[in-house]
mmCIF file as Biopython writes it, N, C-alpha, C and O atoms, coordinates in Angstrom:
data_model
#
loop_
_atom_site.group_PDB
_atom_site.id
_atom_site.type_symbol
_atom_site.label_atom_id
_atom_site.label_alt_id
_atom_site.label_comp_id
_atom_site.label_asym_id
_atom_site.label_entity_id
_atom_site.label_seq_id
_atom_site.pdbx_PDB_ins_code
_atom_site.Cartn_x
_atom_site.Cartn_y
_atom_site.Cartn_z
_atom_site.occupancy
_atom_site.B_iso_or_equiv
_atom_site.auth_seq_id
_atom_site.auth_asym_id
_atom_site.pdbx_PDB_model_num
ATOM 1   N N  . MET A ? 1  ? 108.414 95.635  84.734  1.0 0.0 1  A 1 
ATOM 2   C CA . MET A ? 1  ? 108.309 97.088  84.594  1.0 0.0 1  A 1 
ATOM 3   C C  . MET A ? 1  ? 108.807 97.866  85.862  1.0 0.0 1  A 1 
ATOM 4   O O  . MET A ? 1  ? 109.198 97.353  86.911  1.0 0.0 1  A 1 
ATOM 5   N N  . THR A ? 2  ? 108.733 98.988  85.613  1.0 0.0 2  A 1 
ATOM 6   C CA . THR A ? 2  ? 109.006 100.094 86.882  1.0 0.0 2  A 1 
ATOM 7   C C  . THR A ? 2  ? 107.848 101.157 86.993  1.0 0.0 2  A 1 
ATOM 8   O O  . THR A ? 2  ? 107.447 101.794 86.018  1.0 0.0 2  A 1 
ATOM 9   N N  . LEU A ? 3  ? 107.410 101.274 88.107  1.0 0.0 3  A 1 
ATOM 10  C CA . LEU A ? 3  ? 106.669 102.159 88.503  1.0 0.0 3  A 1 
ATOM 11  C C  . LEU A ? 3  ? 107.401 103.439 89.105  1.0 0.0 3  A 1 
ATOM 12  O O  . LEU A ? 3  ? 107.987 103.219 90.165  1.0 0.0 3  A 1 
ATOM 13  N N  . THR A ? 4  ? 107.466 104.708 88.623  1.0 0.0 4  A 1 
ATOM 14  C CA . THR A ? 4  ? 108.109 105.589 89.279  1.0 0.0 4  A 1 
ATOM 15  C C  . THR A ? 4  ? 107.249 107.338 89.337  1.0 0.0 4  A 1 
ATOM 16  O O  . THR A ? 4  ? 106.407 107.714 88.521  1.0 0.0 4  A 1 
ATOM 17  N N  . ASP A ? 5  ? 107.630 107.932 90.205  1.0 0.0 5  A 1 
ATOM 18  C CA . ASP A ? 5  ? 106.997 109.192 90.538  1.0 0.0 5  A 1 
ATOM 19  C C  . ASP A ? 5  ? 105.532 108.944 91.146  1.0 0.0 5  A 1 
ATOM 20  O O  . ASP A ? 5  ? 104.631 109.767 90.984  1.0 0.0 5  A 1 
ATOM 21  N N  . ILE A ? 6  ? 105.371 107.810 91.821  1.0 0.0 6  A 1 
ATOM 22  C CA . ILE A ? 6  ? 104.153 107.541 92.492  1.0 0.0 6  A 1 
ATOM 23  C C  . ILE A ? 6  ? 103.959 108.622 93.702  1.0 0.0 6  A 1 
ATOM 24  O O  . ILE A ? 6  ? 104.728 108.905 94.621  1.0 0.0 6  A 1 
ATOM 25  N N  . SER A ? 7  ? 102.913 109.029 93.443  1.0 0.0 7  A 1 
ATOM 26  C CA . SER A ? 7  ? 102.312 110.222 94.545  1.0 0.0 7  A 1 
ATOM 27  C C  . SER A ? 7  ? 100.945 110.216 94.646  1.0 0.0 7  A 1 
ATOM 28  O O  . SER A ? 7  ? 100.287 109.821 93.683  1.0 0.0 7  A 1 
ATOM 29  N N  . TYR A ? 8  ? 100.326 110.645 95.807  1.0 0.0 8  A 1 
ATOM 30  C CA . TYR A ? 8  ? 99.122  110.769 96.253  1.0 0.0 8  A 1 
ATOM 31  C C  . TYR A ? 8  ? 98.932  112.020 97.415  1.0 0.0 8  A 1 
ATOM 32  O O  . TYR A ? 8  ? 99.849  112.176 98.221  1.0 0.0 8  A 1 
ATOM 33  N N  . ALA A ? 9  ? 98.099  112.631 97.462  1.0 0.0 9  A 1 
ATOM 34  C CA . ALA A ? 9  ? 97.949  113.521 98.457  1.0 0.0 9  A 1 
ATOM 35  C C  . ALA A ? 9  ? 99.117  114.398 98.941  1.0 0.0 9  A 1 
ATOM 36  O O  . ALA A ? 9  ? 99.278  114.728 100.115 1.0 0.0 9  A 1 
ATOM 37  N N  . GLU A ? 10 ? 99.879  114.725 97.961  1.0 0.0 10 A 1 
ATOM 38  C CA . GLU A ? 10 ? 100.840 115.405 98.128  1.0 0.0 10 A 1 
ATOM 39  C C  . GLU A ? 10 ? 102.178 114.568 99.087  1.0 0.0 10 A 1 
ATOM 40  O O  . GLU A ? 10 ? 102.998 115.095 99.840  1.0 0.0 10 A 1 
ATOM 41  N N  . GLN A ? 11 ? 102.041 113.336 98.779  1.0 0.0 11 A 1 
ATOM 42  C CA . GLN A ? 11 ? 103.125 112.344 99.282  1.0 0.0 11 A 1 
ATOM 43  C C  . GLN A ? 11 ? 103.832 111.603 98.229  1.0 0.0 11 A 1 
ATOM 44  O O  . GLN A ? 11 ? 103.150 111.013 97.390  1.0 0.0 11 A 1 
ATOM 45  N N  . ARG A ? 12 ? 105.045 111.562 98.171  1.0 0.0 12 A 1 
ATOM 46  C CA . ARG A ? 12 ? 105.725 110.745 97.157  1.0 0.0 12 A 1 
ATOM 47  C C  . ARG A ? 12 ? 106.209 109.418 97.741  1.0 0.0 12 A 1 
ATOM 48  O O  . ARG A ? 12 ? 106.785 109.274 98.819  1.0 0.0 12 A 1 
ATOM 49  N N  . LEU A ? 13 ? 105.900 108.523 96.905  1.0 0.0 13 A 1 
ATOM 50  C CA . LEU A ? 13 ? 106.165 106.994 97.420  1.0 0.0 13 A 1 
ATOM 51  C C  . LEU A ? 13 ? 107.460 106.625 96.780  1.0 0.0 13 A 1 
ATOM 52  O O  . LEU A ? 13 ? 108.034 105.611 97.176  1.0 0.0 13 A 1 
ATOM 53  N N  . GLY A ? 14 ? 108.049 107.454 95.691  1.0 0.0 14 A 1 
ATOM 54  C CA . GLY A ? 14 ? 109.199 106.939 95.124  1.0 0.0 14 A 1 
ATOM 55  C C  . GLY A ? 14 ? 108.950 105.888 94.040  1.0 0.0 14 A 1 
ATOM 56  O O  . GLY A ? 14 ? 107.819 105.790 93.566  1.0 0.0 14 A 1 
ATOM 57  N N  . SER A ? 15 ? 110.035 105.024 93.583  1.0 0.0 15 A 1 
ATOM 58  C CA . SER A ? 15 ? 109.988 103.988 92.538  1.0 0.0 15 A 1 
ATOM 59  C C  . SER A ? 15 ? 109.819 102.596 93.015  1.0 0.0 15 A 1 
ATOM 60  O O  . SER A ? 15 ? 110.123 102.302 94.171  1.0 0.0 15 A 1 
ATOM 61  N N  . MET A ? 16 ? 109.327 101.682 92.139  1.0 0.0 16 A 1 
ATOM 62  C CA . MET A ? 16 ? 109.595 100.237 92.524  1.0 0.0 16 A 1 
ATOM 63  C C  . MET A ? 16 ? 109.506 99.550  91.361  1.0 0.0 16 A 1 
ATOM 64  O O  . MET A ? 16 ? 108.920 100.103 90.431  1.0 0.0 16 A 1 
ATOM 65  N N  . MET A ? 17 ? 110.005 98.351  91.189  1.0 0.0 17 A 1 
ATOM 66  C CA . MET A ? 17 ? 110.048 97.427  90.275  1.0 0.0 17 A 1 
ATOM 67  C C  . MET A ? 17 ? 108.809 96.357  90.508  1.0 0.0 17 A 1 
ATOM 68  O O  . MET A ? 17 ? 108.483 96.008  91.643  1.0 0.0 17 A 1 
ATOM 69  N N  . VAL A ? 18 ? 108.291 95.975  89.565  1.0 0.0 18 A 1 
ATOM 70  C CA . VAL A ? 18 ? 107.015 94.826  89.657  1.0 0.0 18 A 1 
ATOM 71  C C  . VAL A ? 18 ? 107.406 93.798  88.444  1.0 0.0 18 A 1 
ATOM 72  O O  . VAL A ? 18 ? 107.557 94.068  87.252  1.0 0.0 18 A 1 
ATOM 73  N N  . ALA A ? 19 ? 107.513 92.645  89.052  1.0 0.0 19 A 1 
ATOM 74  C CA . ALA A ? 19 ? 107.693 91.514  88.245  1.0 0.0 19 A 1 
ATOM 75  C C  . ALA A ? 19 ? 106.626 91.088  87.370  1.0 0.0 19 A 1 
ATOM 76  O O  . ALA A ? 19 ? 105.481 91.268  87.784  1.0 0.0 19 A 1 
ATOM 77  N N  . PRO A ? 20 ? 106.795 90.543  86.205  1.0 0.0 20 A 1 
ATOM 78  C CA . PRO A ? 20 ? 105.581 90.173  85.375  1.0 0.0 20 A 1 
ATOM 79  C C  . PRO A ? 20 ? 104.625 89.311  86.196  1.0 0.0 20 A 1 
ATOM 80  O O  . PRO A ? 20 ? 104.962 88.458  87.017  1.0 0.0 20 A 1 
ATOM 81  N N  . ALA A ? 21 ? 103.420 89.650  85.864  1.0 0.0 21 A 1 
ATOM 82  C CA . ALA A ? 21 ? 102.461 88.594  86.334  1.0 0.0 21 A 1 
ATOM 83  C C  . ALA A ? 21 ? 102.290 88.581  88.040  1.0 0.0 21 A 1 
ATOM 84  O O  . ALA A ? 21 ? 101.940 87.596  88.690  1.0 0.0 21 A 1 
ATOM 85  N N  . SER A ? 22 ? 102.546 89.604  88.462  1.0 0.0 22 A 1 
ATOM 86  C CA . SER A ? 22 ? 102.656 89.969  89.843  1.0 0.0 22 A 1 
ATOM 87  C C  . SER A ? 22 ? 101.829 91.217  90.334  1.0 0.0 22 A 1 
ATOM 88  O O  . SER A ? 22 ? 101.271 91.964  89.531  1.0 0.0 22 A 1 
ATOM 89  N N  . SER A ? 23 ? 101.784 91.385  91.576  1.0 0.0 23 A 1 
ATOM 90  C CA . SER A ? 23 ? 101.068 92.675  91.923  1.0 0.0 23 A 1 
ATOM 91  C C  . SER A ? 23 ? 101.975 93.261  93.392  1.0 0.0 23 A 1 
ATOM 92  O O  . SER A ? 23 ? 102.788 92.549  93.982  1.0 0.0 23 A 1 
ATOM 93  N N  . VAL A ? 24 ? 101.689 94.447  93.735  1.0 0.0 24 A 1 
ATOM 94  C CA . VAL A ? 24 ? 102.198 95.007  94.890  1.0 0.0 24 A 1 
ATOM 95  C C  . VAL A ? 24 ? 101.162 95.971  95.517  1.0 0.0 24 A 1 
ATOM 96  O O  . VAL A ? 24 ? 100.336 96.630  94.886  1.0 0.0 24 A 1 
ATOM 97  N N  . ASN A ? 25 ? 101.335 95.948  96.870  1.0 0.0 25 A 1 
ATOM 98  C CA . ASN A ? 25 ? 100.255 96.830  97.711  1.0 0.0 25 A 1 
ATOM 99  C C  . ASN A ? 25 ? 101.095 98.345  98.009  1.0 0.0 25 A 1 
ATOM 100 O O  . ASN A ? 25 ? 102.292 98.394  98.292  1.0 0.0 25 A 1 
ATOM 101 N N  . LEU A ? 26 ? 100.392 99.280  97.909  1.0 0.0 26 A 1 
ATOM 102 C CA . LEU A ? 26 ? 100.971 100.562 98.405  1.0 0.0 26 A 1 
ATOM 103 C C  . LEU A ? 26 ? 100.457 101.039 99.667  1.0 0.0 26 A 1 
ATOM 104 O O  . LEU A ? 26 ? 99.249  101.047 99.906  1.0 0.0 26 A 1 
ATOM 105 N N  . PRO A ? 27 ? 101.382 101.458 100.524 1.0 0.0 27 A 1 
ATOM 106 C CA . PRO A ? 27 ? 100.934 101.855 101.780 1.0 0.0 27 A 1 
ATOM 107 C C  . PRO A ? 27 ? 99.846  103.199 101.795 1.0 0.0 27 A 1 
ATOM 108 O O  . PRO A ? 27 ? 100.228 104.302 102.185 1.0 0.0 27 A 1 
ATOM 109 N N  . VAL A ? 28 ? 98.703  102.996 101.407 1.0 0.0 28 A 1 
ATOM 110 C CA . VAL A ? 28 ? 97.832  104.190 101.201 1.0 0.0 28 A 1 
ATOM 111 C C  . VAL A ? 28 ? 96.738  104.294 102.811 1.0 0.0 28 A 1 
ATOM 112 O O  . VAL A ? 28 ? 96.167  103.404 103.441 1.0 0.0 28 A 1 
ATOM 113 N N  . ASN A ? 29 ? 96.807  105.587 102.999 1.0 0.0 29 A 1 
ATOM 114 C CA . ASN A ? 29 ? 95.936  105.778 104.307 1.0 0.0 29 A 1 
ATOM 115 C C  . ASN A ? 29 ? 94.446  105.881 103.715 1.0 0.0 29 A 1 
ATOM 116 O O  . ASN A ? 29 ? 94.232  106.432 102.635 1.0 0.0 29 A 1 
ATOM 117 N N  . ARG A ? 30 ? 93.505  105.351 104.446 1.0 0.0 30 A 1 
ATOM 118 C CA . ARG A ? 30 ? 92.124  105.371 104.232 1.0 0.0 30 A 1 
ATOM 119 C C  . ARG A ? 30 ? 91.556  106.874 104.132 1.0 0.0 30 A 1 
ATOM 120 O O  . ARG A ? 30 ? 90.754  107.264 103.283 1.0 0.0 30 A 1 
ATOM 121 N N  . SER A ? 31 ? 92.127  107.644 105.163 1.0 0.0 31 A 1 
ATOM 122 C CA . SER A ? 31 ? 91.822  109.147 104.845 1.0 0.0 31 A 1 
ATOM 123 C C  . SER A ? 31 ? 91.931  109.850 103.565 1.0 0.0 31 A 1 
ATOM 124 O O  . SER A ? 31 ? 91.451  110.965 103.361 1.0 0.0 31 A 1 
ATOM 125 N N  . ILE A ? 32 ? 92.703  109.025 102.554 1.0 0.0 32 A 1 
ATOM 126 C CA . ILE A ? 32 ? 92.732  109.945 101.406 1.0 0.0 32 A 1 
ATOM 127 C C  . ILE A ? 32 ? 91.874  109.341 99.937  1.0 0.0 32 A 1 
ATOM 128 O O  . ILE A ? 32 ? 92.108  109.490 98.737  1.0 0.0 32 A 1 
ATOM 129 N N  . VAL A ? 33 ? 90.803  108.612 100.685 1.0 0.0 33 A 1 
ATOM 130 C CA . VAL A ? 33 ? 89.973  108.183 99.506  1.0 0.0 33 A 1 
ATOM 131 C C  . VAL A ? 33 ? 89.271  109.455 98.902  1.0 0.0 33 A 1 
ATOM 132 O O  . VAL A ? 33 ? 88.765  110.359 99.568  1.0 0.0 33 A 1 
ATOM 133 N N  . GLY A ? 34 ? 89.328  109.374 97.501  1.0 0.0 34 A 1 
ATOM 134 C CA . GLY A ? 34 ? 88.920  110.599 96.898  1.0 0.0 34 A 1 
ATOM 135 C C  . GLY A ? 34 ? 90.024  111.195 96.100  1.0 0.0 34 A 1 
ATOM 136 O O  . GLY A ? 34 ? 89.922  111.705 94.984  1.0 0.0 34 A 1 
ATOM 137 N N  . GLN A ? 35 ? 91.140  111.053 96.860  1.0 0.0 35 A 1 
ATOM 138 C CA . GLN A ? 35 ? 92.469  111.825 96.137  1.0 0.0 35 A 1 
ATOM 139 C C  . GLN A ? 35 ? 92.821  110.975 94.794  1.0 0.0 35 A 1 
ATOM 140 O O  . GLN A ? 35 ? 92.463  109.854 94.433  1.0 0.0 35 A 1 
ATOM 141 N N  . THR A ? 36 ? 93.565  111.837 94.269  1.0 0.0 36 A 1 
ATOM 142 C CA . THR A ? 36 ? 94.416  111.108 93.079  1.0 0.0 36 A 1 
ATOM 143 C C  . THR A ? 36 ? 95.676  110.521 93.293  1.0 0.0 36 A 1 
ATOM 144 O O  . THR A ? 36 ? 96.620  111.100 93.830  1.0 0.0 36 A 1 
ATOM 145 N N  . LEU A ? 37 ? 95.683  109.460 92.905  1.0 0.0 37 A 1 
ATOM 146 C CA . LEU A ? 37 ? 96.985  108.763 92.912  1.0 0.0 37 A 1 
ATOM 147 C C  . LEU A ? 37 ? 97.639  108.885 91.412  1.0 0.0 37 A 1 
ATOM 148 O O  . LEU A ? 37 ? 96.959  108.732 90.397  1.0 0.0 37 A 1 
ATOM 149 N N  . SER A ? 38 ? 98.747  109.118 91.400  1.0 0.0 38 A 1 
ATOM 150 C CA . SER A ? 38 ? 99.553  109.319 89.904  1.0 0.0 38 A 1 
ATOM 151 C C  . SER A ? 38 ? 100.930 108.570 89.766  1.0 0.0 38 A 1 
ATOM 152 O O  . SER A ? 38 ? 101.674 108.393 90.731  1.0 0.0 38 A 1 
ATOM 153 N N  . TYR A ? 39 ? 101.159 108.223 88.724  1.0 0.0 39 A 1 
ATOM 154 C CA . TYR A ? 39 ? 102.721 107.473 88.498  1.0 0.0 39 A 1 
ATOM 155 C C  . TYR A ? 39 ? 102.873 107.286 87.045  1.0 0.0 39 A 1 
ATOM 156 O O  . TYR A ? 39 ? 102.008 107.275 86.169  1.0 0.0 39 A 1 
ATOM 157 N N  . GLN A ? 40 ? 104.189 107.137 86.968  1.0 0.0 40 A 1 
ATOM 158 C CA . GLN A ? 40 ? 104.605 106.666 85.395  1.0 0.0 40 A 1 
ATOM 159 C C  . GLN A ? 40 ? 105.028 105.324 85.446  1.0 0.0 40 A 1 
ATOM 160 O O  . GLN A ? 40 ? 105.570 104.879 86.458  1.0 0.0 40 A 1 
ATOM 161 N N  . LEU A ? 41 ? 104.777 104.482 84.205  1.0 0.0 41 A 1 
ATOM 162 C CA . LEU A ? 41 ? 105.087 103.354 84.107  1.0 0.0 41 A 1 
ATOM 163 C C  . LEU A ? 41 ? 106.032 103.236 83.000  1.0 0.0 41 A 1 
ATOM 164 O O  . LEU A ? 41 ? 105.772 103.752 81.913  1.0 0.0 41 A 1 
ATOM 165 N N  . ILE A ? 42 ? 107.219 102.525 83.229  1.0 0.0 42 A 1 
ATOM 166 C CA . ILE A ? 42 ? 108.363 102.240 82.416  1.0 0.0 42 A 1 
ATOM 167 C C  . ILE A ? 42 ? 108.292 100.977 81.935  1.0 0.0 42 A 1 
ATOM 168 O O  . ILE A ? 42 ? 108.214 100.100 82.795  1.0 0.0 42 A 1 
ATOM 169 N N  . ASN A ? 43 ? 108.297 100.655 80.856  1.0 0.0 43 A 1 
ATOM 170 C CA . ASN A ? 43 ? 108.419 99.220  80.206  1.0 0.0 43 A 1 
ATOM 171 C C  . ASN A ? 43 ? 109.690 98.703  80.095  1.0 0.0 43 A 1 
ATOM 172 O O  . ASN A ? 43 ? 110.602 99.493  80.340  1.0 0.0 43 A 1 
ATOM 173 N N  . ASP A ? 44 ? 110.057 97.287  79.708  1.0 0.0 44 A 1 
ATOM 174 C CA . ASP A ? 44 ? 111.403 96.958  79.539  1.0 0.0 44 A 1 
ATOM 175 C C  . ASP A ? 44 ? 111.996 97.636  78.231  1.0 0.0 44 A 1 
ATOM 176 O O  . ASP A ? 44 ? 113.221 97.574  78.133  1.0 0.0 44 A 1 
ATOM 177 N N  . THR A ? 45 ? 111.374 98.209  77.317  1.0 0.0 45 A 1 
ATOM 178 C CA . THR A ? 45 ? 111.976 98.941  76.208  1.0 0.0 45 A 1 
ATOM 179 C C  . THR A ? 45 ? 112.264 100.269 76.430  1.0 0.0 45 A 1 
ATOM 180 O O  . THR A ? 45 ? 112.787 100.934 75.536  1.0 0.0 45 A 1 
ATOM 181 N N  . GLY A ? 46 ? 111.917 100.876 77.806  1.0 0.0 46 A 1 
ATOM 182 C CA . GLY A ? 46 ? 112.201 102.276 78.379  1.0 0.0 46 A 1 
ATOM 183 C C  . GLY A ? 46 ? 111.021 103.301 77.865  1.0 0.0 46 A 1 
ATOM 184 O O  . GLY A ? 46 ? 111.132 104.526 77.922  1.0 0.0 46 A 1 
ATOM 185 N N  . THR A ? 47 ? 109.850 102.588 77.342  1.0 0.0 47 A 1 
ATOM 186 C CA . THR A ? 47 ? 108.784 103.479 77.130  1.0 0.0 47 A 1 
ATOM 187 C C  . THR A ? 47 ? 108.047 104.070 78.109  1.0 0.0 47 A 1 
ATOM 188 O O  . THR A ? 47 ? 107.585 103.262 78.915  1.0 0.0 47 A 1 
ATOM 189 N N  . HIS A ? 48 ? 107.731 105.446 78.346  1.0 0.0 48 A 1 
ATOM 190 C CA . HIS A ? 48 ? 107.095 105.782 79.390  1.0 0.0 48 A 1 
ATOM 191 C C  . HIS A ? 48 ? 105.685 106.334 79.224  1.0 0.0 48 A 1 
ATOM 192 O O  . HIS A ? 48 ? 105.410 107.135 78.331  1.0 0.0 48 A 1 
ATOM 193 N N  . TRP A ? 49 ? 104.733 105.848 80.180  1.0 0.0 49 A 1 
ATOM 194 C CA . TRP A ? 49 ? 103.377 106.279 80.126  1.0 0.0 49 A 1 
ATOM 195 C C  . TRP A ? 49 ? 103.156 106.992 81.587  1.0 0.0 49 A 1 
ATOM 196 O O  . TRP A ? 49 ? 103.767 106.693 82.613  1.0 0.0 49 A 1 
ATOM 197 N N  . ARG A ? 50 ? 102.123 108.022 81.451  1.0 0.0 50 A 1 
ATOM 198 C CA . ARG A ? 50 ? 101.849 108.573 82.965  1.0 0.0 50 A 1 
ATOM 199 C C  . ARG A ? 50 ? 100.433 108.070 82.974  1.0 0.0 50 A 1 
ATOM 200 O O  . ARG A ? 50 ? 99.737  107.920 81.970  1.0 0.0 50 A 1 
ATOM 201 N N  . TYR A ? 51 ? 100.041 107.795 84.364  1.0 0.0 51 A 1 
ATOM 202 C CA . TYR A ? 51 ? 98.613  107.489 84.646  1.0 0.0 51 A 1 
ATOM 203 C C  . TYR A ? 51 ? 98.192  108.103 86.019  1.0 0.0 51 A 1 
ATOM 204 O O  . TYR A ? 51 ? 98.955  108.288 86.966  1.0 0.0 51 A 1 
ATOM 205 N N  . SER A ? 52 ? 96.870  108.388 85.980  1.0 0.0 52 A 1 
ATOM 206 C CA . SER A ? 52 ? 96.316  108.723 87.403  1.0 0.0 52 A 1 
ATOM 207 C C  . SER A ? 52 ? 95.062  108.162 87.520  1.0 0.0 52 A 1 
ATOM 208 O O  . SER A ? 52 ? 94.431  107.809 86.523  1.0 0.0 52 A 1 
ATOM 209 N N  . ALA A ? 53 ? 94.586  108.030 88.795  1.0 0.0 53 A 1 
ATOM 210 C CA . ALA A ? 53 ? 93.248  107.452 89.285  1.0 0.0 53 A 1 
ATOM 211 C C  . ALA A ? 53 ? 92.915  107.721 90.559  1.0 0.0 53 A 1 
ATOM 212 O O  . ALA A ? 53 ? 93.727  107.619 91.478  1.0 0.0 53 A 1 
ATOM 213 N N  . THR A ? 54 ? 91.509  108.142 90.739  1.0 0.0 54 A 1 
ATOM 214 C CA . THR A ? 54 ? 91.050  108.451 91.883  1.0 0.0 54 A 1 
ATOM 215 C C  . THR A ? 54 ? 90.813  107.054 92.747  1.0 0.0 54 A 1 
ATOM 216 O O  . THR A ? 54 ? 90.354  106.002 92.301  1.0 0.0 54 A 1 
ATOM 217 N N  . LEU A ? 55 ? 91.282  107.347 94.208  1.0 0.0 55 A 1 
ATOM 218 C CA . LEU A ? 55 ? 91.225  106.249 95.099  1.0 0.0 55 A 1 
ATOM 219 C C  . LEU A ? 55 ? 89.918  105.946 95.665  1.0 0.0 55 A 1 
ATOM 220 O O  . LEU A ? 55 ? 89.208  106.859 96.086  1.0 0.0 55 A 1 
ATOM 221 N N  . PHE A ? 56 ? 89.521  104.627 95.708  1.0 0.0 56 A 1 
ATOM 222 C CA . PHE A ? 56 ? 88.230  104.502 96.237  1.0 0.0 56 A 1 
ATOM 223 C C  . PHE A ? 56 ? 88.283  103.233 97.252  1.0 0.0 56 A 1 
ATOM 224 O O  . PHE A ? 56 ? 89.137  102.372 97.041  1.0 0.0 56 A 1 
ATOM 225 N N  . PRO A ? 57 ? 87.385  103.096 98.355  1.0 0.0 57 A 1 
ATOM 226 C CA . PRO A ? 57 ? 87.786  102.118 99.436  1.0 0.0 57 A 1 
ATOM 227 C C  . PRO A ? 57 ? 87.595  100.544 98.752  1.0 0.0 57 A 1 
ATOM 228 O O  . PRO A ? 57 ? 87.855  99.544  99.421  1.0 0.0 57 A 1 
#
């Protein structure tokens, strides 16, 4: 799947591919705890979903 439009605290992280059954770490600064992280997920068939979450330590 592809993660795209990744952003938090007015910073953009761009896009990245994530292999099945794997994980990635995002370079998030601890000072932004409580901020919202948002991103779009695009699956193998091209379907888009938009998500957001509040960052916690």
